[in-house]
Steps between C-alpha positions, in 0.01 A plus 500: 500500500648703219286505182648331188560814286756567225676833467463693169754748379388859548558565128233237425260595784261677258444160320315374815219720379489335156311396299393857420230608259685612189396811303609681182540868561488729197629854489614744226735780448387857445590449134265202482738195516317223695661236718401198705661375822417167669455540877404266784535786749162668474227546758195701602570743780161677541138445407389862539665654305595201294881484507740243353871478576763353267865450581753575218882498503630854406718352226195370309384700192141498632617677818618787287173509296272494805698780663482697177125466425365427852265224383484125431269214435490174692397227253397149617639221279390137497698190431401535132772759474748369765789488240438852403480597866842343564645671187384837621678440828830390340552772237550873542273740317803715441615236256186383334128561441348245737155525344637416159747235606258326740217534249276670752244756394496856639153652527377839619448541869193685625654759732877500457738524204686174575346213291332191631589150382210356299590139581469565879171442670494799736645848527555751777588840364694708747620857553804536728416627841826443680831321466782420740819298515501177708856363488579395141154564356259791466139455593259683273150551656243559230141606540272278295306729258345223289457129560349245257511138397409279206130424526433177693855472651435689824178548704610609853782236463667294229357169393824304552349204328480712187782762540844360562686788662876511503697464830876541504690235707844644426739503202331365185235305698127581510192328639122551496227428749294181493127489454463394864382772739515428863254679733598425857212476755454797723 
């Protein structure tokens, strides 16, 4: 018996992996101009050393800045700033100051020159270790050189009853996790 399955166009195949945890990546030019890019394509790739990969289209302004300065910060937003998160994904930093227009606050990072976003609850500061092209995107692999969260928001894991993390469904649609945690029996 053939399973009841529906074909998905290959151009939409990546959406099968959604919803994806959404992050705001900050970077800056050598002259000090900061930018923010919204990404759902971010993931850990190693625990020791701690490595994070982000996938950025080469036409994006942030791509240019990360290549130039070889550093970036992965900032973790919550649903409190979901409109700002969407804004930062829809506008180019070449054309505007996203911090100013989205009314987000840049703050000094601890180990890199790119700023953190004060309104985000966690930050992973990264120095570029490696990058490579994968089709129409470039993967930047950063070594985490500093990691910190707002006090009380993360203790070995997020309290999803308290922190409403942002997950991208596609297009302009976002979701968050419910308070319900399922622990299947072993």
